Residue frames as qw, qx, qy, qz and C-alpha x, y, z in Angstrom:
[[0.128, 0.229, -0.740, -0.619, 34.07, 66.13, 187.59],
 [0.769, 0.044, -0.113, -0.627, 30.97, 64.62, 186.01],
 [0.757, -0.230, 0.594, -0.147, 30.45, 60.96, 186.88],
 [0.868, 0.443, 0.223, 0.014, 30.72, 60.03, 183.20],
 [0.299, 0.877, -0.373, 0.041, 34.08, 61.75, 182.68],
 [0.864, -0.328, 0.337, 0.182, 36.70, 59.00, 182.51],
 [0.360, 0.843, -0.352, -0.190, 39.65, 60.37, 180.57],
 [0.939, 0.137, -0.084, 0.303, 42.43, 58.30, 179.10],
 [0.301, -0.907, 0.271, 0.119, 45.74, 59.24, 180.68],
 [0.853, 0.395, -0.143, 0.309, 49.09, 58.96, 178.94],
 [0.538, -0.769, 0.201, 0.279, 52.63, 59.48, 180.12],
 [0.469, 0.816, -0.337, -0.021, 55.79, 60.59, 178.35],
 [0.932, -0.058, -0.055, 0.354, 58.76, 58.27, 178.06],
 [0.057, -0.972, 0.229, -0.014, 61.82, 60.11, 179.34],
 [0.650, -0.447, 0.560, 0.255, 64.45, 57.39, 179.03],
 [0.536, 0.674, -0.390, -0.326, 66.47, 57.31, 175.82],
 [0.085, 0.472, -0.877, 0.027, 68.42, 54.26, 177.01],
 [0.046, 0.117, 0.983, -0.137, 65.58, 51.98, 178.18],
 [0.449, 0.000, -0.109, -0.887, 62.29, 53.06, 176.58],
 [0.615, -0.109, -0.725, -0.290, 61.09, 49.46, 176.58],
 [0.400, -0.203, -0.757, 0.475, 61.54, 48.95, 180.29],
 [0.096, 0.133, 0.280, -0.946, 59.99, 52.31, 181.07],
 [0.515, -0.033, -0.392, -0.761, 57.01, 51.63, 178.79],
 [0.574, -0.185, -0.796, -0.044, 56.39, 48.23, 180.40],
 [0.217, -0.204, -0.630, 0.717, 56.46, 49.83, 183.85],
 [0.284, 0.100, 0.030, -0.953, 53.91, 52.45, 182.72],
 [0.581, -0.098, -0.628, -0.508, 51.67, 49.75, 181.26],
 [0.490, -0.217, -0.799, 0.271, 51.82, 47.88, 184.55],
 [0.067, -0.188, -0.438, 0.877, 50.94, 51.07, 186.45],
 [0.248, 0.612, 0.726, -0.193, 47.76, 51.43, 184.40],
 [0.096, 0.552, -0.163, -0.813, 48.49, 54.32, 182.05],
 [0.710, 0.531, 0.413, -0.210, 46.54, 54.29, 178.76],
 [0.623, 0.761, -0.084, 0.156, 49.15, 55.83, 176.47],
 [0.637, -0.468, 0.195, 0.581, 52.91, 55.97, 176.34],
 [0.439, 0.887, 0.118, 0.080, 54.21, 58.90, 174.31],
 [0.679, -0.252, 0.161, 0.670, 57.54, 60.31, 173.15],
 [0.202, 0.934, -0.013, -0.294, 58.68, 63.70, 171.98],
 [0.810, 0.136, 0.253, 0.512, 61.52, 64.35, 169.58],
 [0.127, 0.951, -0.153, -0.237, 64.02, 66.89, 168.36],
 [0.804, 0.447, -0.170, 0.353, 67.07, 66.72, 166.13],
 [0.427, 0.181, -0.380, 0.801, 68.73, 69.30, 168.38],
 [0.418, -0.772, -0.373, -0.300, 67.28, 70.74, 171.60],
 [0.182, -0.791, 0.349, -0.469, 68.13, 72.43, 174.91],
 [0.583, -0.394, 0.674, -0.226, 68.32, 69.03, 176.63],
 [0.068, -0.167, 0.935, 0.304, 68.90, 65.51, 175.21],
 [0.681, 0.272, 0.185, -0.654, 65.93, 64.31, 173.13],
 [0.548, 0.013, 0.824, 0.140, 65.01, 61.04, 171.46],
 [0.298, 0.071, -0.578, -0.756, 63.47, 60.23, 168.10],
 [0.643, -0.042, 0.359, -0.675, 59.84, 59.34, 168.70],
 [0.865, 0.234, -0.286, -0.338, 59.57, 56.51, 166.17],
 [0.481, 0.353, -0.760, 0.259, 62.69, 54.75, 167.47],
 [0.152, -0.191, 0.713, -0.658, 61.60, 54.93, 171.11],
 [0.724, 0.069, 0.186, -0.661, 58.01, 53.97, 170.34],
 [0.772, 0.283, -0.533, -0.199, 59.16, 50.96, 168.32],
 [0.288, 0.240, -0.825, 0.423, 61.17, 49.72, 171.29],
 [0.392, -0.060, 0.510, -0.763, 58.22, 50.43, 173.57],
 [0.781, 0.142, -0.210, -0.571, 55.90, 48.49, 171.27],
 [0.665, 0.234, -0.708, 0.019, 58.05, 45.38, 171.54],
 [0.171, 0.138, -0.772, 0.596, 58.06, 45.53, 175.34],
 [0.386, 0.133, 0.460, -0.788, 54.29, 46.01, 175.82],
 [0.091, 0.240, 0.926, 0.276, 51.02, 44.48, 174.71],
 [0.000, 0.723, 0.684, -0.099, 48.19, 46.84, 175.65],
 [0.147, -0.716, -0.134, 0.669, 49.27, 50.43, 176.06],
 [0.537, 0.793, 0.262, 0.121, 48.70, 52.81, 173.13],
 [0.611, -0.192, 0.185, 0.746, 51.62, 54.56, 171.46],
 [0.252, 0.924, 0.280, 0.072, 51.74, 58.21, 170.39],
 [0.509, 0.226, -0.043, 0.830, 54.33, 60.75, 169.21],
 [0.187, -0.919, -0.339, 0.072, 54.06, 63.91, 171.29],
 [0.713, 0.586, 0.197, -0.329, 54.96, 65.13, 168.86],
 [0.724, 0.152, 0.419, 0.527, 56.54, 64.12, 165.52],
 [0.021, -0.656, 0.145, 0.741, 58.16, 67.11, 163.84],
 [0.711, 0.487, 0.507, -0.024, 56.28, 66.48, 160.61],
 [0.434, 0.885, -0.098, -0.134, 57.91, 69.14, 158.37],
 [0.183, -0.703, 0.671, 0.147, 61.34, 67.57, 158.92],
 [0.568, -0.018, 0.819, 0.081, 60.26, 64.26, 157.33],
 [0.241, 0.082, -0.660, -0.707, 59.55, 63.39, 153.70],
 [0.660, -0.068, 0.203, -0.720, 55.79, 62.67, 153.93],
 [0.858, 0.142, -0.425, -0.250, 55.96, 59.25, 152.26],
 [0.446, 0.248, -0.749, 0.423, 58.68, 58.18, 154.68],
 [0.280, -0.174, 0.521, -0.787, 56.61, 59.41, 157.62],
 [0.808, 0.026, -0.086, -0.583, 53.62, 57.46, 156.32],
 [0.760, 0.205, -0.616, 0.031, 55.78, 54.34, 156.05],
 [0.171, 0.254, -0.723, 0.620, 57.16, 54.73, 159.57],
 [0.504, -0.103, 0.355, -0.781, 53.67, 55.16, 161.01],
 [0.858, 0.107, -0.274, -0.422, 52.23, 52.23, 159.07],
 [0.622, 0.253, -0.709, 0.216, 55.11, 49.96, 160.07],
 [0.029, -0.206, 0.674, -0.709, 54.76, 50.90, 163.74],
 [0.680, -0.044, 0.142, -0.718, 51.01, 50.35, 163.66],
 [0.853, 0.156, -0.455, -0.203, 51.48, 46.89, 162.15],
 [0.476, 0.271, -0.726, 0.415, 54.29, 45.93, 164.53],
 [0.144, -0.150, 0.591, -0.779, 52.29, 47.07, 167.58],
 [0.008, 0.370, 0.929, -0.020, 49.07, 45.33, 166.61],
 [0.046, -0.679, -0.505, -0.531, 47.23, 48.54, 165.76],
 [0.460, -0.682, -0.410, 0.394, 48.18, 50.64, 168.79],
 [0.427, -0.048, 0.096, 0.898, 49.79, 53.62, 167.04],
 [0.098, 0.918, 0.368, -0.113, 48.49, 57.21, 167.14],
 [0.545, 0.333, 0.089, 0.765, 50.33, 59.88, 165.12],
 [0.236, -0.838, -0.256, 0.420, 50.93, 63.08, 167.07],
 [0.526, 0.569, 0.261, 0.575, 51.63, 66.03, 164.76],
 [0.250, -0.851, -0.104, 0.450, 53.46, 69.29, 165.36],
 [0.551, 0.803, 0.022, 0.225, 55.20, 71.91, 163.25],
 [0.728, -0.265, -0.081, 0.627, 58.06, 72.79, 165.63],
 [0.312, 0.792, 0.124, 0.509, 60.09, 75.88, 164.86],
 [0.456, -0.889, 0.042, -0.026, 61.27, 76.90, 168.31],
 [0.620, -0.485, 0.454, 0.418, 64.75, 75.54, 167.45],
 [0.554, 0.765, -0.128, -0.302, 65.64, 77.03, 164.05],
 [0.070, -0.624, 0.757, 0.180, 69.00, 75.24, 164.00],
 [0.525, 0.020, 0.851, -0.016, 67.39, 71.82, 163.63],
 [0.621, 0.688, 0.309, -0.213, 65.39, 73.04, 160.63],
 [0.249, 0.839, -0.430, -0.222, 68.54, 74.41, 159.02],
 [0.314, -0.417, 0.850, 0.071, 70.34, 71.14, 159.70],
 [0.555, 0.272, 0.785, -0.037, 67.54, 69.25, 157.91],
 [0.163, 0.016, 0.554, 0.816, 67.39, 71.68, 154.99],
 [0.058, -0.669, -0.716, -0.190, 63.84, 72.84, 155.73],
 [0.041, 0.385, -0.056, 0.920, 63.02, 76.57, 155.89],
 [0.017, -0.255, -0.738, 0.624, 61.31, 77.38, 159.18],
 [0.345, 0.273, 0.053, -0.896, 58.81, 79.65, 157.43],
 [0.536, 0.111, -0.631, -0.551, 57.55, 76.71, 155.36],
 [0.022, -0.089, 0.946, -0.310, 56.82, 74.43, 158.31],
 [0.503, 0.281, 0.505, -0.643, 53.06, 74.97, 158.41],
 [0.652, 0.485, -0.248, -0.528, 52.52, 74.58, 154.68],
 [0.338, 0.362, -0.867, -0.065, 54.76, 71.50, 154.59],
 [0.219, 0.005, 0.869, -0.443, 52.86, 69.93, 157.46],
 [0.623, 0.371, 0.260, -0.638, 49.48, 70.47, 155.80],
 [0.621, 0.479, -0.498, -0.370, 50.71, 68.94, 152.56],
 [0.134, 0.287, -0.935, 0.157, 52.28, 66.03, 154.44],
 [0.415, 0.116, 0.719, -0.545, 49.01, 65.27, 156.24],
 [0.702, 0.439, -0.052, -0.559, 47.12, 65.23, 152.96],
 [0.495, 0.452, -0.728, -0.143, 49.65, 62.73, 151.61],
 [0.067, -0.182, 0.912, -0.362, 49.62, 60.58, 154.75],
 [0.630, 0.213, 0.404, -0.628, 45.82, 60.37, 154.68],
 [0.750, 0.458, -0.260, -0.401, 45.94, 59.04, 151.16],
 [0.394, 0.448, -0.801, 0.048, 48.90, 56.67, 151.60],
 [0.219, -0.126, 0.844, -0.474, 47.29, 55.12, 154.68],
 [0.582, 0.317, 0.554, -0.503, 44.00, 54.43, 152.93],
 [0.714, 0.630, -0.041, -0.302, 44.69, 54.10, 149.18],
 [0.752, -0.144, 0.486, 0.421, 46.97, 52.22, 146.83],
 [0.524, 0.359, 0.439, 0.636, 48.83, 53.41, 143.74],
 [0.095, -0.896, -0.283, 0.330, 48.77, 57.01, 144.96],
 [0.500, 0.374, 0.163, 0.764, 49.95, 59.90, 142.81],
 [0.248, -0.854, -0.305, 0.342, 50.41, 63.43, 144.12],
 [0.464, 0.412, 0.106, 0.777, 51.52, 66.79, 142.77],
 [0.325, -0.880, -0.319, 0.134, 51.88, 69.57, 145.30],
 [0.052, 0.971, -0.205, 0.108, 54.07, 72.50, 146.25],
 [0.282, -0.709, 0.643, -0.067, 56.71, 70.40, 147.99],
 [0.500, -0.149, 0.853, 0.011, 56.06, 66.80, 146.87],
 [0.679, 0.418, -0.277, -0.536, 55.50, 65.08, 143.55],
 [0.227, -0.257, 0.938, 0.055, 55.27, 61.33, 143.01],
 [0.701, 0.154, -0.334, -0.611, 53.37, 58.66, 141.09],
 [0.837, 0.041, -0.510, -0.196, 52.13, 55.16, 141.80],
 [0.101, 0.388, -0.749, 0.528, 53.13, 54.83, 145.47],
 [0.780, -0.390, -0.366, -0.326, 51.64, 52.16, 147.76],
 [0.192, -0.542, 0.673, -0.465, 52.46, 51.68, 151.46],
 [0.915, -0.109, -0.296, -0.251, 52.46, 47.95, 152.24],
 [0.175, -0.501, -0.847, -0.001, 51.74, 46.47, 154.64],
 [0.185, -0.629, -0.196, -0.729, 49.01, 49.00, 155.24],
 [0.186, -0.310, 0.583, -0.728, 48.21, 50.10, 158.81],
 [0.177, -0.269, -0.943, 0.082, 46.12, 47.69, 160.85],
 [0.095, 0.464, 0.489, -0.732, 44.06, 50.53, 162.34],
 [0.129, 0.423, 0.690, 0.573, 41.01, 51.31, 160.23],
 [0.710, 0.694, 0.107, 0.052, 40.30, 53.51, 158.46],
 [0.548, 0.554, -0.346, 0.523, 43.83, 54.55, 159.51],
 [0.512, -0.249, -0.521, 0.637, 45.79, 55.31, 162.68],
 [0.135, -0.920, -0.359, 0.083, 44.30, 58.23, 164.63],
 [0.459, 0.398, -0.039, 0.794, 45.96, 61.61, 164.08],
 [0.357, -0.815, -0.338, 0.308, 46.33, 64.17, 166.87],
 [0.395, 0.649, 0.008, 0.650, 47.43, 67.72, 166.09],
 [0.511, -0.558, -0.324, 0.569, 49.27, 69.76, 168.68],
 [0.277, 0.437, 0.146, 0.843, 49.66, 73.51, 168.82],
 [0.154, -0.444, -0.515, 0.717, 48.25, 76.64, 170.37],
 [0.120, 0.386, -0.079, -0.911, 47.06, 79.00, 167.64],
 [0.657, 0.453, 0.188, -0.573, 44.34, 79.35, 165.02],
 [0.472, 0.515, -0.632, -0.335, 46.44, 77.75, 162.26],
 [0.022, 0.157, -0.974, 0.164, 46.69, 74.61, 164.36],
 [0.510, 0.283, 0.561, -0.587, 42.91, 74.70, 164.96],
 [0.645, 0.533, -0.181, -0.517, 42.32, 74.74, 161.20],
 [0.304, 0.417, -0.850, -0.105, 44.85, 71.93, 160.68],
 [0.238, 0.003, 0.890, -0.390, 43.05, 69.87, 163.31],
 [0.600, 0.401, 0.319, -0.614, 39.64, 70.48, 161.76],
 [0.607, 0.557, -0.383, -0.417, 40.84, 69.43, 158.33],
 [0.549, 0.420, -0.722, -0.019, 43.12, 66.48, 159.05],
 [0.075, 0.290, -0.831, 0.469, 42.90, 65.22, 162.63],
 [0.566, -0.414, -0.696, -0.155, 40.87, 63.01, 164.92],
 [0.573, -0.669, -0.369, 0.296, 42.07, 64.73, 168.07],
 [0.130, 0.859, -0.124, 0.479, 43.34, 68.08, 169.35],
 [0.805, -0.353, -0.273, 0.390, 46.30, 67.98, 171.75],
 [0.135, 0.885, -0.111, 0.432, 47.29, 71.53, 172.75],
 [0.699, -0.209, -0.383, 0.566, 50.01, 72.42, 175.25],
 [0.213, -0.084, -0.217, 0.949, 50.62, 75.41, 177.51],
 [0.304, -0.454, -0.489, -0.680, 46.85, 75.83, 177.79],
 [0.269, -0.057, 0.591, -0.758, 44.39, 76.75, 180.52],
 [0.275, 0.371, 0.880, -0.114, 40.99, 75.02, 180.83],
 [0.320, 0.742, 0.244, -0.536, 39.35, 78.16, 179.45],
 [0.159, 0.589, -0.568, -0.553, 41.67, 78.13, 176.43],
 [0.153, -0.019, 0.973, 0.174, 40.92, 74.44, 175.83],
 [0.331, 0.565, 0.697, -0.291, 37.16, 74.97, 175.85],
 [0.280, 0.773, -0.048, -0.567, 37.47, 77.96, 173.52],
 [0.032, 0.461, -0.754, -0.467, 39.75, 76.10, 171.10],
 [0.245, 0.184, 0.951, 0.052, 37.43, 73.10, 170.88],
 [0.349, 0.715, 0.448, -0.408, 34.55, 75.44, 170.08],
 [0.198, 0.737, -0.341, -0.549, 36.62, 77.12, 167.38],
 [0.102, -0.244, 0.910, 0.320, 37.74, 73.81, 165.89],
 [0.365, 0.415, 0.817, -0.166, 34.14, 72.60, 165.80],
 [0.355, 0.773, 0.125, -0.512, 33.25, 75.62, 163.71],
 [0.174, 0.610, -0.633, -0.445, 35.97, 74.84, 161.18],
 [0.321, -0.106, 0.941, 0.030, 35.28, 71.09, 161.28],
 [0.587, 0.488, 0.503, -0.407, 31.84, 71.32, 159.70],
 [0.436, 0.706, -0.340, -0.443, 33.49, 72.06, 156.35],
 [0.257, 0.482, -0.828, -0.125, 35.34, 68.73, 156.35],
 [0.342, -0.057, -0.935, 0.069, 33.51, 66.15, 158.48],
 [0.595, -0.542, -0.239, -0.543, 30.45, 65.40, 160.56],
 [0.815, -0.272, -0.432, 0.274, 32.62, 63.59, 163.12],
 [0.264, -0.950, 0.098, -0.133, 33.67, 65.81, 166.06],
 [0.481, 0.533, -0.557, 0.417, 37.31, 66.21, 167.02],
 [0.758, -0.469, -0.411, 0.191, 38.30, 64.58, 170.30],
 [0.116, -0.919, 0.203, -0.317, 39.65, 66.95, 172.95],
 [0.872, -0.123, -0.277, 0.385, 43.01, 66.33, 174.56],
 [0.187, -0.953, 0.201, -0.125, 45.81, 68.03, 176.46],
 [0.780, 0.170, -0.352, 0.488, 49.57, 67.72, 176.85],
 [0.318, -0.885, 0.078, -0.331, 50.71, 69.05, 180.21],
 [0.523, 0.316, -0.610, 0.504, 53.88, 69.09, 182.30],
 [0.495, -0.691, 0.097, -0.518, 53.98, 68.93, 186.06],
 [0.334, 0.240, -0.818, 0.403, 54.96, 67.29, 189.31],
 [0.707, -0.538, -0.230, -0.397, 53.05, 65.60, 192.13],
 [0.378, 0.232, -0.700, 0.560, 54.41, 65.25, 195.67],
 [0.433, -0.570, -0.675, 0.180, 52.97, 64.81, 199.14],
 [0.259, -0.601, -0.199, 0.729, 54.19, 68.35, 199.87],
 [0.414, 0.840, 0.351, 0.000, 52.61, 71.06, 197.70],
 [0.017, -0.940, 0.251, 0.230, 55.50, 73.54, 197.82],
 [0.493, -0.383, 0.706, 0.335, 58.05, 70.86, 196.98],
 [0.588, 0.436, 0.652, 0.199, 56.07, 69.79, 193.92],
 [0.283, 0.942, 0.168, -0.067, 55.74, 73.35, 192.71],
 [0.178, -0.837, 0.437, 0.278, 59.44, 74.14, 193.11],
 [0.589, -0.116, 0.738, 0.306, 60.46, 70.91, 191.39],
 [0.532, 0.653, 0.521, 0.141, 58.25, 71.78, 188.41],
 [0.104, 0.980, -0.066, -0.154, 59.63, 75.33, 188.21],
 [0.360, -0.653, 0.589, 0.314, 63.24, 74.16, 188.30],
 [0.600, 0.084, 0.747, 0.273, 62.74, 71.39, 185.75],
 [0.461, 0.754, 0.455, 0.109, 60.74, 73.42, 183.24],
 [0.020, -0.955, 0.173, 0.239, 63.01, 76.45, 183.54],
 [0.416, -0.475, 0.685, 0.364, 65.96, 74.24, 182.64],
 [0.571, 0.298, 0.732, 0.221, 64.20, 72.42, 179.81],
 [0.359, 0.796, 0.435, 0.219, 62.83, 75.51, 178.10],
 [0.515, 0.079, -0.026, 0.853, 65.65, 77.90, 179.00],
 [0.151, -0.543, -0.107, -0.819, 63.31, 80.47, 180.58],
 [0.091, -0.098, 0.680, -0.721, 61.96, 81.31, 184.02],
 [0.392, -0.345, -0.758, -0.392, 58.80, 79.28, 184.73],
 [0.132, -0.189, -0.690, 0.686, 58.11, 80.69, 188.20],
 [0.347, 0.280, 0.177, -0.877, 55.23, 82.81, 186.86],
 [0.542, 0.194, -0.552, -0.604, 54.04, 80.22, 184.33],
 [0.151, 0.063, -0.979, 0.119, 53.86, 77.04, 186.39],
 [0.271, 0.290, 0.691, -0.604, 50.54, 77.82, 188.06],
 [0.519, 0.479, -0.044, -0.707, 48.95, 78.70, 184.72],
 [0.653, 0.463, -0.472, -0.369, 50.26, 76.00, 182.39],
 [0.395, 0.243, -0.874, 0.143, 51.41, 73.05, 184.54],
 [0.765, -0.526, -0.276, -0.249, 50.08, 70.80, 187.28],
 [0.382, 0.347, -0.620, 0.590, 51.87, 70.94, 190.61],
 [0.483, -0.460, 0.293, -0.685, 50.93, 69.97, 194.13],
 [0.430, -0.147, 0.836, -0.308, 49.61, 67.13, 196.22],
 [0.100, 0.196, 0.925, 0.310, 47.60, 64.30, 194.62],
 [0.122, 0.702, 0.644, -0.277, 44.36, 66.06, 195.60],
 [0.042, 0.701, -0.124, -0.701, 45.63, 69.31, 194.07],
 [0.037, -0.264, 0.753, 0.602, 46.51, 67.55, 190.82],
 [0.149, 0.427, 0.889, 0.067, 43.17, 65.77, 190.60],
 [0.127, 0.799, 0.383, -0.445, 41.45, 69.14, 190.89],
 [0.012, -0.632, 0.370, 0.681, 43.79, 70.81, 188.39],
 [0.031, -0.094, 0.859, 0.502, 43.47, 68.09, 185.74],
 [0.173, 0.515, 0.824, -0.162, 39.77, 67.66, 186.45],
 [0.185, 0.717, 0.116, -0.662, 39.22, 71.23, 185.29],
 [0.124, 0.406, -0.656, -0.623, 40.63, 70.24, 181.89],
 [0.085, 0.220, 0.966, 0.109, 38.39, 67.16, 181.76],
 [0.185, 0.673, 0.565, -0.440, 35.41, 69.41, 182.43],
 [0.165, 0.689, -0.202, -0.676, 36.62, 71.68, 179.60],
 [0.797, 0.493, -0.088, -0.338, 36.59, 68.79, 177.12],
 [0.168, 0.595, -0.785, -0.034, 39.83, 66.84, 177.51],
 [0.958, -0.072, 0.005, -0.278, 39.08, 63.15, 177.04],
 [0.896, 0.114, -0.160, 0.398, 42.78, 62.35, 176.74],
 [0.217, -0.946, 0.235, -0.059, 45.49, 63.87, 178.93],
 [0.842, 0.253, -0.266, 0.396, 49.19, 63.26, 178.35],
 [0.449, -0.886, 0.109, 0.020, 51.39, 64.08, 181.35],
 [0.688, 0.445, -0.340, 0.461, 55.11, 64.73, 181.31],
 [0.662, -0.679, -0.233, 0.217, 56.77, 64.75, 184.69],
 [0.278, 0.768, -0.227, 0.530, 58.82, 67.84, 185.45],
 [0.734, -0.667, 0.119, -0.052, 60.72, 66.52, 188.46],
 [0.022, -0.724, 0.688, 0.045, 64.40, 65.89, 189.23],
 [0.623, 0.254, -0.721, -0.167, 65.71, 62.48, 188.24],
 [0.138, 0.128, -0.868, 0.460, 65.96, 61.32, 191.84],
 [0.352, 0.188, 0.557, -0.728, 62.25, 62.01, 192.43],
 [0.470, 0.199, -0.421, -0.750, 60.63, 61.13, 189.12],
 [0.383, -0.071, -0.913, -0.119, 59.92, 57.45, 189.82],
 [0.054, -0.317, -0.741, 0.590, 58.21, 58.31, 193.10],
 [0.309, 0.323, 0.040, -0.894, 56.13, 60.99, 191.35],
 [0.466, 0.107, -0.675, -0.562, 54.99, 58.58, 188.65],
 [0.304, -0.177, -0.922, 0.162, 54.09, 55.97, 191.26],
 [0.062, 0.340, 0.535, -0.771, 52.19, 58.49, 193.38],
 [0.394, 0.250, -0.248, -0.849, 50.32, 59.75, 190.32],
 [0.458, 0.007, -0.816, -0.351, 49.37, 56.19, 189.30],
 [0.268, -0.232, -0.872, 0.337, 48.22, 55.23, 192.80],
 [0.025, -0.517, -0.551, 0.655, 46.27, 58.33, 193.78],
 [0.221, 0.435, -0.137, -0.862, 45.61, 60.56, 190.75],
 [0.220, 0.056, -0.814, -0.534, 44.69, 58.00, 188.08],
 [0.117, -0.391, -0.909, 0.086, 41.91, 56.31, 190.08],
 [0.048, 0.575, 0.417, -0.702, 40.41, 59.65, 191.12],
 [0.201, 0.372, -0.362, -0.831, 40.35, 60.99, 187.56],
 [0.294, -0.009, -0.847, -0.442, 38.64, 57.82, 186.35],
 [0.029, 0.273, 0.860, -0.430, 36.11, 57.55, 189.15]]
């Protein structure tokens, strides 16, 4: 990696019962972000990102907080703006909003009364509303899905001009959403080549909306272990269970797996491709996950930042 490449590294909270204790441990280990995913209904138990991040905020003082990701179309936009503003205030300005459209679990959309086919359009409209509610007062809006008058979010977010917004996704529609609304791009299931190409594409769209470039990021699953084969098999087993499909042919393409040196090389390729922020989610069995996090913090973090 170039000598100047010092990415920020985040880690996903995986405890629904003690997110505060887990977040404090990650802060002590030196991670830059703590993040949380969410689902209403999923293949495995899942938290709500705002609840877990609020608990994490109260247990920490430095580490940044991010949804990875909030299922934006399932929320009324004004409520989502209020939740984000309240979390930013309560955390002392540490909140970053991670945005996704979801859709892989149609049942949770049906349960929330939101048509899956509308998820992209609803997310775009929500982001337009959130931008305004986080930076203006007495906001009125008339759109396809939302109409309101004279709404002010108070207290306003501490982060100025507003909390950073990261858009997740994989396809061109997400690139355009990032260019229009976001500060950062956080794709998943990507290769370094895909990341570099997507950042180039987003830059082309961005010129229509802003002179400020979009920050490059990455969300990636994986496992680190002193034994390469053990790490790889742990990642395959965990991801196959989580996503209800066989990951034996996907793990080498879309995840990190191996010894600390292997992982430094694998993640370094993404840094070289433009990832200034990397969020890792450990795909390891419960009995091994603490050791993997510790090993990553002791040997991978320093090498990536050197």
